[in-house]
Backbone as XML, in Angstrom:
<?xml version="1.0"?>
<chain id="A" units="angstrom">
  <residue number="1" name="MET">
    <atom name="N" x="90.116" y="16.246" z="207.135"/>
    <atom name="CA" x="89.350" y="16.860" z="207.228"/>
    <atom name="C" x="88.641" y="16.085" z="208.943"/>
  </residue>
  <residue number="2" name="SER">
    <atom name="N" x="88.557" y="17.348" z="209.498"/>
    <atom name="CA" x="88.070" y="16.856" z="210.998"/>
    <atom name="C" x="86.381" y="16.195" z="211.407"/>
  </residue>
  <residue number="3" name="GLU">
    <atom name="N" x="85.914" y="17.017" z="210.026"/>
    <atom name="CA" x="84.265" y="16.695" z="210.596"/>
    <atom name="C" x="83.904" y="16.023" z="209.841"/>
  </residue>
  <residue number="4" name="THR">
    <atom name="N" x="82.699" y="14.798" z="209.805"/>
    <atom name="CA" x="82.629" y="13.667" z="208.853"/>
    <atom name="C" x="81.038" y="14.390" z="208.162"/>
  </residue>
  <residue number="5" name="LEU">
    <atom name="N" x="81.277" y="14.470" z="206.942"/>
    <atom name="CA" x="80.147" y="15.052" z="206.130"/>
    <atom name="C" x="79.974" y="14.156" z="205.406"/>
  </residue>
  <residue number="6" name="THR">
    <atom name="N" x="78.174" y="14.400" z="205.325"/>
    <atom name="CA" x="77.510" y="13.154" z="204.027"/>
    <atom name="C" x="77.910" y="13.494" z="202.977"/>
  </residue>
  <residue number="7" name="GLN">
    <atom name="N" x="77.125" y="12.241" z="202.001"/>
    <atom name="CA" x="77.889" y="12.411" z="200.737"/>
    <atom name="C" x="76.818" y="13.811" z="200.021"/>
  </residue>
  <residue number="8" name="PRO">
    <atom name="N" x="75.471" y="14.404" z="200.452"/>
    <atom name="CA" x="74.617" y="15.206" z="200.111"/>
    <atom name="C" x="75.770" y="16.624" z="200.630"/>
  </residue>
  <residue number="9" name="GLN">
    <atom name="N" x="76.031" y="16.668" z="201.870"/>
    <atom name="CA" x="76.943" y="17.432" z="201.903"/>
    <atom name="C" x="78.150" y="17.701" z="201.580"/>
  </residue>
  <residue number="10" name="ILE">
    <atom name="N" x="78.576" y="16.662" z="201.161"/>
    <atom name="CA" x="80.272" y="16.770" z="200.514"/>
    <atom name="C" x="79.605" y="17.727" z="198.796"/>
  </residue>
  <residue number="11" name="ASP">
    <atom name="N" x="78.498" y="17.129" z="198.691"/>
    <atom name="CA" x="78.351" y="17.161" z="196.677"/>
    <atom name="C" x="78.251" y="18.893" z="196.925"/>
  </residue>
  <residue number="12" name="LYS">
    <atom name="N" x="77.387" y="19.356" z="198.011"/>
    <atom name="CA" x="76.989" y="20.945" z="198.217"/>
    <atom name="C" x="78.131" y="21.458" z="198.041"/>
  </residue>
  <residue number="13" name="LYS">
    <atom name="N" x="78.697" y="21.435" z="199.222"/>
    <atom name="CA" x="80.135" y="22.137" z="199.322"/>
    <atom name="C" x="80.964" y="22.195" z="198.418"/>
  </residue>
  <residue number="14" name="ILE">
    <atom name="N" x="81.246" y="20.872" z="197.437"/>
    <atom name="CA" x="81.661" y="21.109" z="196.108"/>
    <atom name="C" x="81.242" y="21.966" z="194.665"/>
  </residue>
  <residue number="15" name="LYS">
    <atom name="N" x="80.096" y="22.027" z="195.312"/>
    <atom name="CA" x="79.543" y="22.514" z="194.168"/>
    <atom name="C" x="79.721" y="24.565" z="194.431"/>
  </residue>
  <residue number="16" name="TYR">
    <atom name="N" x="79.995" y="24.682" z="195.920"/>
    <atom name="CA" x="79.871" y="25.787" z="196.030"/>
    <atom name="C" x="81.433" y="26.431" z="195.692"/>
  </residue>
  <residue number="17" name="LEU">
    <atom name="N" x="82.234" y="25.716" z="195.736"/>
    <atom name="CA" x="83.431" y="25.723" z="196.200"/>
    <atom name="C" x="83.593" y="25.784" z="194.341"/>
  </residue>
  <residue number="18" name="GLN">
    <atom name="N" x="83.392" y="25.110" z="193.535"/>
    <atom name="CA" x="83.729" y="24.846" z="192.330"/>
    <atom name="C" x="83.117" y="26.446" z="191.614"/>
  </residue>
  <residue number="19" name="GLY">
    <atom name="N" x="82.021" y="26.910" z="192.217"/>
    <atom name="CA" x="81.226" y="28.151" z="191.710"/>
    <atom name="C" x="82.300" y="29.254" z="192.244"/>
  </residue>
  <residue number="20" name="LYS">
    <atom name="N" x="82.900" y="29.319" z="193.410"/>
    <atom name="CA" x="83.737" y="30.313" z="193.995"/>
    <atom name="C" x="85.104" y="30.205" z="192.628"/>
  </residue>
  <residue number="21" name="HIS">
    <atom name="N" x="85.629" y="28.739" z="192.508"/>
    <atom name="CA" x="86.677" y="28.699" z="191.245"/>
    <atom name="C" x="86.276" y="29.312" z="190.170"/>
  </residue>
  <residue number="22" name="ARG">
    <atom name="N" x="85.201" y="29.533" z="189.291"/>
    <atom name="CA" x="84.329" y="29.949" z="188.362"/>
    <atom name="C" x="84.838" y="31.779" z="188.468"/>
  </residue>
  <residue number="23" name="GLU">
    <atom name="N" x="84.273" y="32.307" z="189.534"/>
    <atom name="CA" x="83.949" y="33.690" z="189.885"/>
    <atom name="C" x="85.684" y="34.307" z="189.612"/>
  </residue>
  <residue number="24" name="LEU">
    <atom name="N" x="86.509" y="33.405" z="190.638"/>
    <atom name="CA" x="88.156" y="33.896" z="190.365"/>
    <atom name="C" x="88.513" y="33.729" z="188.807"/>
  </residue>
  <residue number="25" name="ASP">
    <atom name="N" x="88.206" y="32.740" z="188.300"/>
    <atom name="CA" x="88.383" y="32.647" z="186.952"/>
    <atom name="C" x="88.185" y="34.468" z="185.959"/>
  </residue>
  <residue number="26" name="LYS">
    <atom name="N" x="86.801" y="34.621" z="186.461"/>
    <atom name="CA" x="85.987" y="35.917" z="185.726"/>
    <atom name="C" x="87.171" y="37.050" z="186.113"/>
  </residue>
  <residue number="27" name="ILE">
    <atom name="N" x="87.641" y="36.906" z="187.777"/>
    <atom name="CA" x="88.070" y="38.216" z="187.902"/>
    <atom name="C" x="89.585" y="38.235" z="187.620"/>
  </residue>
  <residue number="28" name="ILE">
    <atom name="N" x="90.016" y="37.092" z="187.734"/>
    <atom name="CA" x="91.249" y="36.912" z="187.010"/>
    <atom name="C" x="91.626" y="37.225" z="185.418"/>
  </residue>
  <residue number="29" name="GLN">
    <atom name="N" x="90.156" y="37.564" z="184.653"/>
    <atom name="CA" x="90.374" y="37.436" z="183.391"/>
    <atom name="C" x="90.063" y="38.812" z="183.145"/>
  </residue>
  <residue number="30" name="TYR">
    <atom name="N" x="89.495" y="39.595" z="183.822"/>
    <atom name="CA" x="89.025" y="41.208" z="184.023"/>
    <atom name="C" x="90.290" y="41.604" z="184.606"/>
  </residue>
  <residue number="31" name="ASN">
    <atom name="N" x="91.263" y="41.526" z="184.950"/>
    <atom name="CA" x="92.276" y="41.861" z="185.876"/>
    <atom name="C" x="93.846" y="41.810" z="184.724"/>
  </residue>
  <residue number="32" name="GLU">
    <atom name="N" x="93.285" y="40.755" z="183.807"/>
    <atom name="CA" x="94.244" y="40.586" z="182.904"/>
    <atom name="C" x="94.114" y="41.315" z="181.963"/>
  </residue>
  <residue number="33" name="ASN">
    <atom name="N" x="92.761" y="41.900" z="181.720"/>
    <atom name="CA" x="92.526" y="43.200" z="180.911"/>
    <atom name="C" x="93.268" y="44.156" z="181.113"/>
  </residue>
  <residue number="34" name="SER">
    <atom name="N" x="93.321" y="44.448" z="182.278"/>
    <atom name="CA" x="93.817" y="46.015" z="182.901"/>
    <atom name="C" x="94.712" y="46.095" z="182.349"/>
  </residue>
  <residue number="35" name="SER">
    <atom name="N" x="95.319" y="47.364" z="182.506"/>
    <atom name="CA" x="96.809" y="47.696" z="182.203"/>
    <atom name="C" x="97.341" y="48.489" z="183.290"/>
  </residue>
  <residue number="36" name="SER">
    <atom name="N" x="96.642" y="48.459" z="184.820"/>
    <atom name="CA" x="96.742" y="48.586" z="186.065"/>
    <atom name="C" x="98.123" y="47.773" z="186.572"/>
  </residue>
  <residue number="37" name="PRO">
    <atom name="N" x="99.283" y="48.465" z="186.704"/>
    <atom name="CA" x="100.446" y="47.627" z="187.783"/>
    <atom name="C" x="99.981" y="46.854" z="189.034"/>
  </residue>
  <residue number="38" name="ASP">
    <atom name="N" x="99.101" y="47.266" z="189.739"/>
    <atom name="CA" x="98.810" y="46.646" z="190.777"/>
    <atom name="C" x="97.700" y="45.546" z="190.460"/>
  </residue>
  <residue number="39" name="ALA">
    <atom name="N" x="97.476" y="45.385" z="188.953"/>
    <atom name="CA" x="96.626" y="43.947" z="188.539"/>
    <atom name="C" x="97.192" y="42.876" z="188.651"/>
  </residue>
  <residue number="40" name="TRP">
    <atom name="N" x="98.366" y="42.812" z="187.938"/>
    <atom name="CA" x="99.350" y="42.003" z="188.352"/>
    <atom name="C" x="99.739" y="40.864" z="189.679"/>
  </residue>
  <residue number="41" name="LYS">
    <atom name="N" x="99.782" y="41.889" z="190.608"/>
    <atom name="CA" x="99.782" y="41.595" z="191.979"/>
    <atom name="C" x="98.772" y="40.724" z="192.239"/>
  </residue>
  <residue number="42" name="GLU">
    <atom name="N" x="97.924" y="41.625" z="191.965"/>
    <atom name="CA" x="96.182" y="40.911" z="192.264"/>
    <atom name="C" x="95.779" y="39.463" z="191.658"/>
  </residue>
  <residue number="43" name="ILE">
    <atom name="N" x="96.494" y="39.598" z="190.561"/>
    <atom name="CA" x="96.213" y="38.055" z="189.685"/>
    <atom name="C" x="97.055" y="36.943" z="190.198"/>
  </residue>
  <residue number="44" name="LYS">
    <atom name="N" x="98.050" y="37.483" z="191.206"/>
    <atom name="CA" x="98.935" y="36.459" z="191.732"/>
    <atom name="C" x="98.188" y="36.132" z="192.874"/>
  </residue>
  <residue number="45" name="ASN">
    <atom name="N" x="98.016" y="36.705" z="193.396"/>
    <atom name="CA" x="96.998" y="36.124" z="194.936"/>
    <atom name="C" x="95.699" y="35.651" z="194.413"/>
  </residue>
  <residue number="46" name="LEU">
    <atom name="N" x="94.948" y="36.133" z="193.396"/>
    <atom name="CA" x="93.771" y="35.298" z="192.686"/>
    <atom name="C" x="94.094" y="33.826" z="192.085"/>
  </residue>
  <residue number="47" name="LYS">
    <atom name="N" x="95.305" y="33.975" z="191.948"/>
    <atom name="CA" x="95.828" y="32.782" z="191.288"/>
    <atom name="C" x="96.171" y="31.542" z="192.360"/>
  </residue>
  <residue number="48" name="LYS">
    <atom name="N" x="96.832" y="31.949" z="193.577"/>
    <atom name="CA" x="96.765" y="31.443" z="194.617"/>
    <atom name="C" x="95.597" y="31.186" z="195.249"/>
  </residue>
  <residue number="49" name="GLN">
    <atom name="N" x="94.585" y="31.450" z="195.600"/>
    <atom name="CA" x="93.253" y="31.462" z="195.977"/>
    <atom name="C" x="92.406" y="30.204" z="195.353"/>
  </residue>
  <residue number="50" name="LYS">
    <atom name="N" x="92.953" y="30.183" z="193.724"/>
    <atom name="CA" x="91.992" y="29.293" z="193.049"/>
    <atom name="C" x="92.887" y="27.952" z="193.053"/>
  </residue>
  <residue number="51" name="LEU">
    <atom name="N" x="94.229" y="27.889" z="193.396"/>
    <atom name="CA" x="94.839" y="26.778" z="193.486"/>
    <atom name="C" x="94.327" y="26.219" z="194.968"/>
  </residue>
  <residue number="52" name="ASN">
    <atom name="N" x="94.179" y="26.998" z="195.959"/>
    <atom name="CA" x="93.509" y="26.536" z="197.157"/>
    <atom name="C" x="92.292" y="25.844" z="197.084"/>
  </residue>
  <residue number="53" name="LEU">
    <atom name="N" x="91.636" y="26.364" z="196.190"/>
    <atom name="CA" x="89.936" y="26.222" z="196.008"/>
    <atom name="C" x="89.988" y="24.883" z="195.405"/>
  </residue>
  <residue number="54" name="LYS">
    <atom name="N" x="91.252" y="24.530" z="194.619"/>
    <atom name="CA" x="91.338" y="22.753" z="193.833"/>
    <atom name="C" x="91.443" y="22.228" z="194.593"/>
  </residue>
  <residue number="55" name="ASP">
    <atom name="N" x="92.644" y="22.731" z="195.795"/>
    <atom name="CA" x="92.844" y="21.487" z="196.936"/>
    <atom name="C" x="92.100" y="21.419" z="197.524"/>
  </residue>
  <residue number="56" name="GLU">
    <atom name="N" x="90.887" y="22.306" z="197.859"/>
    <atom name="CA" x="90.095" y="22.076" z="198.638"/>
    <atom name="C" x="89.064" y="20.816" z="197.799"/>
  </residue>
  <residue number="57" name="ILE">
    <atom name="N" x="88.544" y="21.335" z="196.634"/>
    <atom name="CA" x="87.775" y="20.188" z="195.997"/>
    <atom name="C" x="88.147" y="19.136" z="195.840"/>
  </residue>
  <residue number="58" name="ALA">
    <atom name="N" x="89.401" y="18.729" z="195.626"/>
    <atom name="CA" x="90.416" y="17.416" z="195.441"/>
    <atom name="C" x="89.842" y="16.548" z="197.098"/>
  </residue>
  <residue number="59" name="VAL">
    <atom name="N" x="90.357" y="17.586" z="197.848"/>
    <atom name="CA" x="90.185" y="16.459" z="199.005"/>
    <atom name="C" x="88.542" y="16.271" z="199.381"/>
  </residue>
  <residue number="60" name="LEU">
    <atom name="N" x="87.812" y="17.012" z="199.263"/>
    <atom name="CA" x="86.277" y="16.537" z="199.024"/>
    <atom name="C" x="85.927" y="15.387" z="198.396"/>
  </residue>
  <residue number="61" name="GLU">
    <atom name="N" x="86.236" y="15.412" z="196.618"/>
    <atom name="CA" x="85.922" y="14.399" z="196.213"/>
    <atom name="C" x="86.719" y="13.168" z="196.359"/>
  </residue>
  <residue number="62" name="ASN">
    <atom name="N" x="87.923" y="13.094" z="197.636"/>
    <atom name="CA" x="88.483" y="12.065" z="197.805"/>
    <atom name="C" x="87.639" y="11.022" z="198.787"/>
  </residue>
  <residue number="63" name="GLU">
    <atom name="N" x="87.082" y="12.210" z="199.902"/>
    <atom name="CA" x="85.866" y="12.274" z="201.089"/>
    <atom name="C" x="85.212" y="11.219" z="200.150"/>
  </residue>
  <residue number="64" name="LYS">
    <atom name="N" x="84.119" y="11.774" z="199.362"/>
    <atom name="CA" x="82.926" y="11.375" z="198.576"/>
    <atom name="C" x="83.660" y="10.298" z="198.007"/>
  </residue>
  <residue number="65" name="ASN">
    <atom name="N" x="84.488" y="9.944" z="197.463"/>
    <atom name="CA" x="85.135" y="8.113" z="196.933"/>
    <atom name="C" x="85.262" y="7.378" z="197.992"/>
  </residue>
  <residue number="66" name="LYS">
    <atom name="N" x="85.821" y="8.375" z="199.181"/>
    <atom name="CA" x="85.554" y="7.028" z="200.109"/>
    <atom name="C" x="84.043" y="6.355" z="200.825"/>
  </residue>
  <residue number="67" name="ILE">
    <atom name="N" x="83.169" y="7.364" z="201.056"/>
    <atom name="CA" x="81.968" y="7.113" z="201.020"/>
    <atom name="C" x="81.534" y="6.173" z="200.094"/>
  </residue>
  <residue number="68" name="GLN">
    <atom name="N" x="81.491" y="6.711" z="199.044"/>
    <atom name="CA" x="81.286" y="5.573" z="197.880"/>
    <atom name="C" x="81.330" y="4.038" z="198.076"/>
  </residue>
  <residue number="69" name="SER">
    <atom name="N" x="82.833" y="4.225" z="198.220"/>
    <atom name="CA" x="83.553" y="2.823" z="198.270"/>
    <atom name="C" x="82.857" y="1.792" z="199.326"/>
  </residue>
</chain>
């Protein structure tokens, strides 16, 4: 992470990313119920986005833990 964030900024960003993660869950669930052939392609892309968000959250959690130590 190139910029130095304060703990409140990290907490805010984590909550934002967690919200986006939950939104993707809902979209994936909706697409899983769809019979569209393109839905599975979309699901694959959405799951990749979800993994990227999870990685970002993990990086921020590590940064937060460093600040707390």
